[in-house]
C-alpha positions as CSV (number, residue, x, y, z in Angstrom):
1,X,-15.9,-9.4,5.7
2,X,-15.2,-5.2,6.0
3,X,-17.8,-3.9,4.0
4,X,-17.9,0.2,3.8
5,X,-20.4,2.0,2.4
6,X,-20.5,5.8,1.1
7,X,-18.6,6.6,4.4
8,X,-18.3,10.2,4.6
9,X,-16.2,12.5,7.4
10,X,-16.8,16.4,7.7
11,X,-15.5,18.8,10.1
12,X,-17.8,22.0,9.4
13,X,-17.4,22.6,6.2
14,X,-14.4,20.9,5.5
15,X,-14.8,16.9,3.8
16,X,-12.1,15.2,5.1
17,X,-14.1,11.7,3.6
18,X,-16.2,11.9,0.6
19,X,-18.7,9.0,-0.1
20,X,-16.0,6.2,0.6
21,X,-16.9,3.2,-0.5
22,X,-15.0,-0.6,-0.8
23,X,-14.9,-3.9,0.6
24,X,-12.0,-6.4,2.3
25,X,-12.3,-10.0,1.9
26,X,-11.4,-12.1,4.9
27,X,-7.5,-13.3,4.3
28,X,-7.0,-10.6,2.3
29,X,-4.2,-7.8,2.7
30,X,-5.2,-4.7,2.0
31,X,-2.4,-2.0,1.4
32,X,-4.0,1.5,1.9
33,X,-2.3,3.8,-0.3
34,X,-2.6,7.8,0.1
35,X,-0.4,10.9,0.3
36,X,-0.6,12.7,3.9
37,X,-3.6,14.6,4.5
38,X,-5.7,12.1,2.1
39,X,-7.7,10.7,4.5
40,X,-6.4,7.2,5.3
41,X,-6.5,7.8,9.3
42,X,-9.5,9.2,9.2
43,X,-11.0,5.9,7.4
44,X,-9.1,3.6,9.8
45,X,-10.5,5.6,12.7
46,X,-14.3,5.4,11.9
47,X,-13.4,1.8,11.1
48,X,-12.1,1.1,14.4
49,X,-14.7,2.8,16.3
50,X,-12.5,5.7,17.4
51,X,-14.2,8.4,15.9
52,X,-17.9,8.4,14.4
53,X,-18.1,9.0,10.5
54,X,-20.9,12.0,9.3
55,X,-22.8,9.8,7.1
56,X,-22.0,6.1,6.0
57,X,-21.6,2.6,7.4
58,X,-19.2,0.4,8.2
59,X,-20.3,-3.6,9.1
60,X,-17.8,-6.6,9.9
61,X,-19.1,-10.2,9.1
62,X,-22.8,-7.7,8.9
63,X,-22.1,-6.4,12.6
64,X,-22.8,-2.6,12.6
65,X,-20.9,-0.9,15.8
66,X,-24.0,0.9,16.0
67,X,-26.1,-2.6,16.7
68,X,-23.0,-4.7,18.6
69,X,-20.2,-2.0,19.7
70,X,-18.6,-5.2,22.0
71,X,-19.2,-8.0,19.4
72,X,-17.6,-5.4,16.6
73,X,-14.5,-4.4,18.7
74,X,-13.4,-7.7,19.3
75,X,-12.9,-8.8,15.7
76,X,-10.0,-5.9,15.5
77,X,-6.6,-5.3,16.4
78,X,-5.2,-1.6,16.0
79,X,-1.8,0.0,15.7
80,X,-2.4,3.1,15.2
81,X,0.5,5.5,14.1
82,X,1.5,6.4,17.1
83,X,1.4,3.3,19.5
84,X,-0.9,3.8,22.7
85,X,2.4,2.7,24.5
86,X,2.9,3.3,28.5
87,X,6.6,3.7,28.5
88,X,7.2,3.4,31.9
89,X,5.8,-0.2,31.9
90,X,7.6,-3.0,31.2
91,X,6.9,-5.1,28.0
92,X,5.3,-8.0,29.8
93,X,3.3,-5.5,32.3
94,X,1.4,-3.7,29.3
95,X,0.5,-7.1,27.4
96,X,-0.8,-7.9,30.8
97,X,-2.5,-4.3,31.0
98,X,-3.9,-4.5,27.8
99,X,-5.6,-8.3,28.7
100,X,-7.5,-6.4,31.4
101,X,-8.8,-3.7,29.1
102,X,-9.9,-6.2,26.6
103,X,-10.8,-8.9,28.9
104,X,-8.4,-11.4,27.1
105,X,-6.9,-14.7,28.1
106,X,-3.6,-13.9,29.4
107,X,-1.9,-17.0,28.7
108,X,-1.7,-16.0,25.2
109,X,0.9,-13.3,25.7
110,X,4.2,-15.7,25.4
111,X,2.7,-16.9,22.7
112,X,2.4,-12.7,21.1
113,X,5.8,-12.1,22.6
114,X,7.2,-15.3,20.3
115,X,5.2,-14.1,17.0
116,X,6.5,-10.2,17.1
117,X,9.9,-11.7,18.5
118,X,10.2,-9.3,21.4
119,X,10.6,-12.3,23.9
120,X,13.9,-11.3,25.0
121,X,13.0,-7.4,25.9
122,X,9.8,-8.5,27.8
123,X,11.1,-7.3,31.3
124,X,13.1,-3.9,29.7
125,X,10.7,-1.0,30.0
126,X,9.3,0.0,26.9
127,X,11.1,3.5,26.8
128,X,14.5,2.2,27.0
129,X,13.6,0.1,23.7
130,X,14.7,1.1,20.4
131,X,11.6,2.7,18.0
132,X,11.6,-0.9,15.8
133,X,11.2,-2.9,19.2
134,X,8.5,-0.3,20.3
135,X,6.3,-1.2,16.8
136,X,6.6,-4.8,17.8
137,X,5.0,-3.9,20.9
138,X,2.4,-2.4,19.3
139,X,1.6,-5.2,17.2
140,X,1.9,-6.9,20.0
141,X,-0.7,-5.1,22.2
142,X,-3.4,-5.1,18.8
143,X,-2.9,-9.1,18.9
144,X,-4.2,-9.3,22.2
145,X,-7.7,-11.1,22.1
146,X,-6.9,-13.1,18.3
147,X,-8.6,-10.5,16.3
148,X,-9.6,-11.7,13.0
149,X,-8.7,-8.5,11.7
150,X,-5.3,-6.0,12.4
151,X,-5.5,-2.7,11.1
152,X,-2.0,-1.0,10.5
153,X,-1.7,2.6,10.3
154,X,1.8,3.4,9.1
155,X,3.4,0.6,10.7
156,X,7.2,1.4,10.0
157,X,7.0,5.6,9.8
158,X,10.4,6.9,11.6
159,X,12.2,3.1,11.4
160,X,15.5,2.6,9.4
161,X,15.7,0.3,6.9
162,X,16.7,-2.5,9.1
163,X,14.2,-2.4,11.4
164,X,11.9,-1.6,8.1
165,X,12.3,-4.9,7.2
166,X,11.9,-6.8,10.4
167,X,8.7,-4.8,10.4
168,X,7.8,-5.9,7.1
169,X,8.8,-9.5,7.8
170,X,6.3,-9.8,11.3
171,X,3.6,-8.4,9.0
172,X,4.2,-10.7,6.1
173,X,4.1,-14.1,8.6
174,X,0.6,-12.4,10.1
175,X,-0.9,-12.1,6.9
176,X,-0.8,-15.7,6.3
177,X,-3.1,-16.1,9.2
178,X,-5.4,-12.4,9.4
179,X,-7.4,-9.7,7.6
180,X,-5.0,-6.8,7.3
181,X,-5.4,-3.4,6.9
182,X,-1.9,-1.9,5.8
183,X,-2.0,2.1,5.8
184,X,1.0,3.8,4.8
185,X,2.5,6.6,2.0
186,X,5.5,4.4,1.5
187,X,5.2,3.0,-1.9
188,X,7.4,-0.3,-1.1
189,X,5.8,-1.3,2.0
190,X,2.7,-1.6,0.5
191,X,4.0,-3.4,-2.9
192,X,5.9,-5.5,-0.6
193,X,3.5,-7.1,1.3
194,X,-0.4,-5.9,-0.1
195,X,-2.7,-8.5,-2.5
196,X,-4.9,-5.5,-3.3
197,X,-4.1,-2.0,-3.4
198,X,-6.5,0.9,-2.6
199,X,-5.8,4.7,-3.4
200,X,-6.9,7.6,-1.6
201,X,-6.6,11.0,-2.4
202,X,-8.4,14.1,-0.6
203,X,-10.5,12.0,0.4
204,X,-11.9,9.8,-2.4
205,X,-11.0,6.5,-3.8
206,X,-8.9,7.2,-7.1
207,X,-8.2,3.4,-7.8
208,X,-8.6,0.0,-6.4
209,X,-7.2,-2.8,-7.4
210,X,-4.1,-5.8,-7.5
211,X,-0.7,-3.8,-7.9
212,X,-0.5,-6.2,-10.9
213,X,-3.7,-5.2,-12.4
214,X,-2.9,-1.5,-11.8
215,X,0.4,-1.5,-13.4
216,X,-1.1,-3.3,-16.8
217,X,-4.0,-0.7,-16.8
218,X,-1.4,2.3,-17.1
219,X,1.2,0.4,-19.1
220,X,-1.0,-1.8,-21.7
221,X,0.1,-4.6,-23.5
222,X,2.0,-2.5,-26.2
223,X,4.8,-0.5,-24.5
224,X,8.0,-1.8,-24.2
225,X,11.6,-0.5,-23.3
226,X,14.7,-1.1,-25.9
227,X,18.2,-0.6,-24.7
228,X,20.4,-0.4,-27.8
229,X,24.4,0.5,-28.6
230,X,25.1,3.0,-31.5
231,X,25.0,6.3,-32.8
232,X,21.6,7.8,-31.3
233,X,20.8,9.0,-34.8
234,X,20.7,6.0,-36.4
235,X,18.7,4.3,-33.7
236,X,15.9,6.5,-34.3
237,X,16.4,6.7,-38.0
238,X,16.1,2.4,-37.4
239,X,12.8,2.6,-35.5
240,X,11.3,5.5,-37.7
241,X,11.3,2.5,-40.3
242,X,9.5,0.0,-38.8
243,X,5.9,-0.1,-39.7
244,X,4.5,-1.4,-36.2
245,X,5.7,1.5,-34.0
246,X,3.4,3.5,-33.3
247,X,5.7,6.2,-31.5
248,X,8.8,6.1,-29.1
249,X,10.3,8.2,-26.5
250,X,13.9,8.5,-25.8
251,X,14.0,8.2,-22.0
252,X,16.3,10.0,-20.2
253,X,18.8,8.4,-18.4
254,X,22.4,9.5,-17.3
255,X,23.9,5.8,-17.5
256,X,22.0,4.4,-20.4
257,X,21.7,7.1,-23.0
258,X,20.4,5.1,-25.8
259,X,17.5,3.7,-23.8
260,X,14.0,4.0,-25.4
261,X,9.9,3.8,-24.6
262,X,8.4,2.3,-27.5
263,X,4.6,2.2,-28.2
264,X,3.4,-0.2,-30.8
265,X,0.4,-0.5,-33.1
266,X,-2.8,-2.9,-31.9
267,X,-2.1,-6.4,-33.2
268,X,1.6,-5.9,-34.0
269,X,4.6,-7.9,-32.8
270,X,7.6,-5.7,-33.2
271,X,10.0,-8.5,-32.0
272,X,10.9,-9.9,-35.1
273,X,11.1,-6.7,-37.5
274,X,12.8,-4.8,-34.3
275,X,15.5,-7.3,-34.0
276,X,16.0,-7.4,-38.2
277,X,15.8,-3.5,-38.4
278,X,18.5,-2.9,-35.9
279,X,20.7,-6.1,-37.0
280,X,21.1,-5.0,-40.2
281,X,21.7,-1.3,-39.7
282,X,25.2,-3.0,-37.3
283,X,22.7,-1.6,-33.7
284,X,23.1,-3.9,-31.0
285,X,20.0,-4.7,-28.6
286,X,21.4,-5.1,-25.0
287,X,17.8,-5.2,-23.5
288,X,14.3,-5.5,-25.0
289,X,11.5,-6.1,-22.4
290,X,7.5,-5.4,-21.5
291,X,7.5,-1.7,-20.0
292,X,7.3,-2.7,-16.0
293,X,5.2,0.0,-14.5
294,X,6.2,0.5,-10.3
295,X,3.7,1.5,-7.8
296,X,5.1,4.9,-7.8
297,X,4.4,5.3,-11.1
298,X,1.0,4.3,-10.6
299,X,0.7,6.2,-7.7
300,X,1.8,9.4,-9.2
301,X,0.0,9.1,-12.5
302,X,-3.4,8.4,-10.6
303,X,-2.9,11.2,-8.5
304,X,-1.7,13.8,-11.0
305,X,-4.6,12.6,-13.0
306,X,-6.9,13.1,-10.1
307,X,-5.8,16.7,-9.2
308,X,-6.5,17.6,-13.0
309,X,-10.1,16.2,-12.8
310,X,-10.5,18.7,-9.7
311,X,-9.5,21.2,-11.3
312,X,-11.9,20.6,-14.6
313,X,-14.8,20.5,-12.0
314,X,-13.8,23.6,-10.2
315,X,-13.5,25.5,-14.0
316,X,-16.9,24.3,-14.7
């Protein structure tokens, strides 16, 4: 288990991380989400031992890097945002070199090549590989030494859509065997492969939960989307007459001009009265479902809220 406690990082008077705490359970795939400059890479660099913190601690399975740095680092495989590749080396030569650095068993190289699907380019110079293949080589070097934990910082940045899908598939397979922390500002990346999301903004953790729970907290159980066919004035008149509806809001859409977000009163099941009222008004229901909040919605809502709270603190 990774345990991060009260992590703080300052550069002079500038605070990059402000009292960050979280845990990552064994076998978990954690998405570390935040805008550029939020503190994601700084946190990961501290966890991997690349830089030190100003305050706080990180332990892996109870081991602090200050107590036993070798045992600590053996547990981590790290892919930085810019993969640490020697482009004049062939793929297999580079991985052989990484084995020497890590004092790892070289017999694992063929298995790793297979695992990240780069066996067919093992004799290529790294400089001649596409960016997608270079990312795979970067993941391969992180796997040398068979670490329990993989930390991937922006693993798909700069890749084209097909390369992103390929790398995502590799990550998904690795997630069945190892503990993963994946840092990204690409929302689809996190929602596709992660079981839990941690959102950081301006050096502070502003949310931590599963994507499903975060969506539920923001949407609530009484929020729905309605798409109806008919005159807009007639639809809104019908909705206004339903006692169980607290309020409704026209959802601006070029394709579906009669989409509405409906908030029901607590304890009211509005389905039957809604269907009956619209049918009596000769209005057709084309869609009615619970409101689904995307990870993008969650991210925007929480970062905007954090921004407002920061402004309030400044004004005080």
